[in-house]
C-alpha positions as protocol buffer text, in pm:
chain_id: "A"
residue {
  index: 1
  type: ILE
  ca { x: -930 y: -1480 z: 1009 }
}
residue {
  index: 2
  type: VAL
  ca { x: -857 y: -1146 z: 1177 }
}
residue {
  index: 3
  type: ILE
  ca { x: -611 y: -912 z: 1009 }
}
residue {
  index: 4
  type: ASP
  ca { x: -430 y: -770 z: 1310 }
}
residue {
  index: 5
  type: GLU
  ca { x: -225 y: -524 z: 1109 }
}
residue {
  index: 6
  type: ILE
  ca { x: -112 y: -440 z: 756 }
}
residue {
  index: 7
  type: LYS
  ca { x: 176 y: -196 z: 742 }
}
residue {
  index: 8
  type: PHE
  ca { x: 438 y: -55 z: 507 }
}
residue {
  index: 9
  type: THR
  ca { x: 779 y: 5 z: 666 }
}
residue {
  index: 10
  type: GLU
  ca { x: 1054 y: 249 z: 568 }
}
residue {
  index: 11
  type: VAL
  ca { x: 826 y: 481 z: 370 }
}
residue {
  index: 12
  type: ASN
  ca { x: 911 y: 851 z: 361 }
}
residue {
  index: 13
  type: PRO
  ca { x: 610 y: 1059 z: 464 }
}
residue {
  index: 14
  type: LYS
  ca { x: 726 y: 1383 z: 298 }
}
residue {
  index: 15
  type: GLY
  ca { x: 888 y: 1501 z: -21 }
}
residue {
  index: 16
  type: THR
  ca { x: 939 y: 1789 z: -258 }
}
residue {
  index: 17
  type: GLY
  ca { x: 841 y: 1783 z: -624 }
}
residue {
  index: 18
  type: THR
  ca { x: 1010 y: 1992 z: -891 }
}
residue {
  index: 19
  type: VAL
  ca { x: 835 y: 2042 z: -1225 }
}
residue {
  index: 20
  type: ASN
  ca { x: 1075 y: 2022 z: -1520 }
}
residue {
  index: 21
  type: GLY
  ca { x: 851 y: 2083 z: -1818 }
}
residue {
  index: 22
  type: ALA
  ca { x: 496 y: 1972 z: -1884 }
}
residue {
  index: 23
  type: SER
  ca { x: 527 y: 1608 z: -1785 }
}
residue {
  index: 24
  type: VAL
  ca { x: 850 y: 1559 z: -1591 }
}
residue {
  index: 25
  type: ILE
  ca { x: 839 y: 1587 z: -1213 }
}
residue {
  index: 26
  type: SER
  ca { x: 1135 y: 1494 z: -998 }
}
residue {
  index: 27
  type: TRP
  ca { x: 1082 y: 1403 z: -634 }
}
residue {
  index: 28
  type: VAL
  ca { x: 1315 y: 1421 z: -339 }
}
residue {
  index: 29
  type: THR
  ca { x: 1202 y: 1257 z: -16 }
}
residue {
  index: 30
  type: THR
  ca { x: 1249 y: 1447 z: 307 }
}
residue {
  index: 31
  type: GLY
  ca { x: 1221 y: 1354 z: 672 }
}
residue {
  index: 32
  type: ALA
  ca { x: 1283 y: 1020 z: 835 }
}
residue {
  index: 33
  type: ALA
  ca { x: 1138 y: 704 z: 687 }
}
residue {
  index: 34
  type: ALA
  ca { x: 841 y: 582 z: 889 }
}
residue {
  index: 35
  type: THR
  ca { x: 592 y: 298 z: 918 }
}
residue {
  index: 36
  type: THR
  ca { x: 242 y: 344 z: 775 }
}
residue {
  index: 37
  type: VAL
  ca { x: -36 y: 121 z: 908 }
}
residue {
  index: 38
  type: VAL
  ca { x: -324 y: 74 z: 661 }
}
residue {
  index: 39
  type: GLY
  ca { x: -548 y: -177 z: 836 }
}
residue {
  index: 40
  type: GLU
  ca { x: -597 y: -304 z: 1190 }
}
residue {
  index: 41
  type: ASP
  ca { x: -824 y: -559 z: 1358 }
}
residue {
  index: 42
  type: VAL
  ca { x: -1035 y: -641 z: 1052 }
}
residue {
  index: 43
  type: GLU
  ca { x: -1232 y: -967 z: 1067 }
}
residue {
  index: 44
  type: LEU
  ca { x: -1260 y: -1148 z: 735 }
}
residue {
  index: 45
  type: ASP
  ca { x: -1488 y: -1428 z: 622 }
}
residue {
  index: 46
  type: GLU
  ca { x: -1489 y: -1600 z: 282 }
}
residue {
  index: 47
  type: SER
  ca { x: -1616 y: -1295 z: 94 }
}
residue {
  index: 48
  type: ALA
  ca { x: -1507 y: -994 z: 299 }
}
residue {
  index: 49
  type: THR
  ca { x: -1297 y: -722 z: 149 }
}
residue {
  index: 50
  type: MET
  ca { x: -1116 y: -431 z: 307 }
}
residue {
  index: 51
  type: LEU
  ca { x: -1029 y: -116 z: 117 }
}
residue {
  index: 52
  type: ALA
  ca { x: -752 y: 98 z: 258 }
}
residue {
  index: 53
  type: GLU
  ca { x: -602 y: 374 z: 50 }
}
residue {
  index: 54
  type: PRO
  ca { x: -296 y: 537 z: 201 }
}
residue {
  index: 55
  type: LEU
  ca { x: -136 y: 791 z: -29 }
}
residue {
  index: 56
  type: PHE
  ca { x: 242 y: 768 z: -62 }
}
residue {
  index: 57
  type: ILE
  ca { x: 457 y: 1029 z: -228 }
}
residue {
  index: 58
  type: PRO
  ca { x: 667 y: 903 z: -522 }
}
residue {
  index: 59
  type: GLN
  ca { x: 975 y: 720 z: -394 }
}
residue {
  index: 60
  type: THR
  ca { x: 1165 y: 397 z: -424 }
}
residue {
  index: 61
  type: MET
  ca { x: 988 y: 157 z: -191 }
}
residue {
  index: 62
  type: ALA
  ca { x: 1281 y: 4 z: -5 }
}
residue {
  index: 63
  type: GLY
  ca { x: 1097 y: -123 z: 303 }
}
residue {
  index: 64
  type: ASP
  ca { x: 868 y: -416 z: 366 }
}
residue {
  index: 65
  type: LEU
  ca { x: 499 y: -493 z: 355 }
}
residue {
  index: 66
  type: VAL
  ca { x: 416 y: -666 z: 685 }
}
residue {
  index: 67
  type: ILE
  ca { x: 86 y: -848 z: 743 }
}
residue {
  index: 68
  type: THR
  ca { x: 8 y: -987 z: 1088 }
}
residue {
  index: 69
  type: TYR
  ca { x: -300 y: -1208 z: 1107 }
}
residue {
  index: 70
  type: THR
  ca { x: -470 y: -1444 z: 1351 }
}
residue {
  index: 71
  type: VAL
  ca { x: -652 y: -1757 z: 1240 }
}
residue {
  index: 72
  type: TYR
  ca { x: -919 y: -1896 z: 1471 }
}
residue {
  index: 73
  type: SER
  ca { x: -975 y: -2269 z: 1418 }
}
residue {
  index: 74
  type: SER
  ca { x: -1214 y: -2302 z: 1714 }
}
residue {
  index: 75
  type: ASP
  ca { x: -1328 y: -2107 z: 2018 }
}
residue {
  index: 76
  type: THR
  ca { x: -1013 y: -2209 z: 2204 }
}
residue {
  index: 77
  type: GLU
  ca { x: -758 y: -2267 z: 1926 }
}
residue {
  index: 78
  type: ARG
  ca { x: -591 y: -1986 z: 1735 }
}
residue {
  index: 79
  type: PHE
  ca { x: -253 y: -1894 z: 1597 }
}
residue {
  index: 80
  type: THR
  ca { x: -97 y: -1565 z: 1493 }
}
residue {
  index: 81
  type: GLU
  ca { x: 139 y: -1538 z: 1196 }
}
residue {
  index: 82
  type: THR
  ca { x: 340 y: -1259 z: 1037 }
}
residue {
  index: 83
  type: TYR
  ca { x: 397 y: -1242 z: 662 }
}
residue {
  index: 84
  type: THR
  ca { x: 667 y: -1008 z: 530 }
}
residue {
  index: 85
  type: ALA
  ca { x: 738 y: -917 z: 168 }
}
residue {
  index: 86
  type: ALA
  ca { x: 1013 y: -683 z: 49 }
}
residue {
  index: 87
  type: LEU
  ca { x: 843 y: -404 z: -144 }
}
residue {
  index: 88
  type: SER
  ca { x: 1131 y: -383 z: -390 }
}
residue {
  index: 89
  type: SER
  ca { x: 1086 y: -750 z: -487 }
}
residue {
  index: 90
  type: LEU
  ca { x: 715 y: -741 z: -568 }
}
residue {
  index: 91
  type: LYS
  ca { x: 756 y: -615 z: -924 }
}
residue {
  index: 92
  type: ALA
  ca { x: 1059 y: -461 z: -1094 }
}
residue {
  index: 93
  type: ASP
  ca { x: 882 y: -168 z: -1260 }
}
residue {
  index: 94
  type: LEU
  ca { x: 750 y: -47 z: -923 }
}
residue {
  index: 95
  type: ASP
  ca { x: 1104 y: 29 z: -805 }
}
residue {
  index: 96
  type: THR
  ca { x: 1087 y: 371 z: -971 }
}
residue {
  index: 97
  type: TRP
  ca { x: 800 y: 614 z: -975 }
}
residue {
  index: 98
  type: ALA
  ca { x: 659 y: 801 z: -1273 }
}
residue {
  index: 99
  type: PRO
  ca { x: 452 y: 1119 z: -1254 }
}
residue {
  index: 100
  type: ALA
  ca { x: 76 y: 1099 z: -1311 }
}
residue {
  index: 101
  type: LYS
  ca { x: 59 y: 729 z: -1223 }
}
residue {
  index: 102
  type: HIS
  ca { x: -145 y: 551 z: -956 }
}
residue {
  index: 103
  type: TYR
  ca { x: 42 y: 266 z: -787 }
}
residue {
  index: 104
  type: ILE
  ca { x: -186 y: 4 z: -633 }
}
residue {
  index: 105
  type: TYR
  ca { x: -87 y: -286 z: -408 }
}
residue {
  index: 106
  type: ASN
  ca { x: -370 y: -542 z: -421 }
}
residue {
  index: 107
  type: ILE
  ca { x: -340 y: -787 z: -131 }
}
residue {
  index: 108
  type: GLU
  ca { x: -552 y: -1102 z: -130 }
}
residue {
  index: 109
  type: ILE
  ca { x: -544 y: -1311 z: 185 }
}
residue {
  index: 110
  type: GLY
  ca { x: -679 y: -1664 z: 152 }
}
residue {
  index: 111
  type: THR
  ca { x: -682 y: -1975 z: 364 }
}
residue {
  index: 112
  type: SER
  ca { x: -374 y: -2121 z: 195 }
}
residue {
  index: 113
  type: GLU
  ca { x: -177 y: -1823 z: 59 }
}
residue {
  index: 114
  type: ILE
  ca { x: -129 y: -1446 z: 47 }
}
residue {
  index: 115
  type: LEU
  ca { x: -116 y: -1293 z: -300 }
}
residue {
  index: 116
  type: ILE
  ca { x: 21 y: -945 z: -368 }
}
residue {
  index: 117
  type: ALA
  ca { x: -38 y: -800 z: -712 }
}
residue {
  index: 118
  type: PRO
  ca { x: 106 y: -450 z: -761 }
}
residue {
  index: 119
  type: GLU
  ca { x: -17 y: -258 z: -1062 }
}
residue {
  index: 120
  type: VAL
  ca { x: 40 y: 82 z: -1220 }
}
residue {
  index: 121
  type: GLU
  ca { x: -248 y: 282 z: -1367 }
}
residue {
  index: 122
  type: ASP
  ca { x: -313 y: 631 z: -1490 }
}
residue {
  index: 123
  type: TRP
  ca { x: -501 y: 846 z: -1240 }
}
residue {
  index: 124
  type: LYS
  ca { x: -869 y: 860 z: -1326 }
}
residue {
  index: 125
  type: ASN
  ca { x: -998 y: 1197 z: -1443 }
}
residue {
  index: 126
  type: VAL
  ca { x: -1285 y: 1326 z: -1234 }
}
residue {
  index: 127
  type: GLU
  ca { x: -1496 y: 1628 z: -1324 }
}
residue {
  index: 128
  type: ILE
  ca { x: -1537 y: 1860 z: -1031 }
}
residue {
  index: 129
  type: PRO
  ca { x: -1799 y: 2133 z: -1067 }
}
residue {
  index: 130
  type: VAL
  ca { x: -1668 y: 2477 z: -975 }
}
residue {
  index: 131
  type: GLU
  ca { x: -1905 y: 2743 z: -855 }
}
residue {
  index: 132
  type: VAL
  ca { x: -1785 y: 3101 z: -901 }
}
residue {
  index: 133
  type: LYS
  ca { x: -1927 y: 3350 z: -651 }
}
C-alpha cells in the first residue's frame, strides 16, 4: 500500500488569540481556508507507521480529511482509491476547541478498513533548561 496523500481541507492557516483571564483564550481565524497536506508517497507494509504532526490553530474543523492511496496486488495490477471523511463528523466534542488542549487525529489504514480515532489530551509539560548569560 502506498499512501499517495493525506490532507485536511478547509483549514484556516492563521488566527488571532485573545486572552480573557488566566485560562480563557478566544480565537478568531483569519485568512482564506486552505488545504494542508501531512503525508505524501509513503509506502506501508504490515507494521509500518508514519508520524506527521501538522499544527493547526484552534478552529471549528469544517472541511474534510482526504486520504488517497494505491494498493499494489501484483507487479502489474494496482488500484487507487480516495477516502474522504468530514472532520465535523468524526467526534462531536472536536467541533469546538478548548485552550491548552492537544487535538490528535489517529489514522490507521489497514487492508480492509480505515479507522480514524480523534482524541483530546492536555499538552505535555516539558522542562526546558534556560541558560542566562
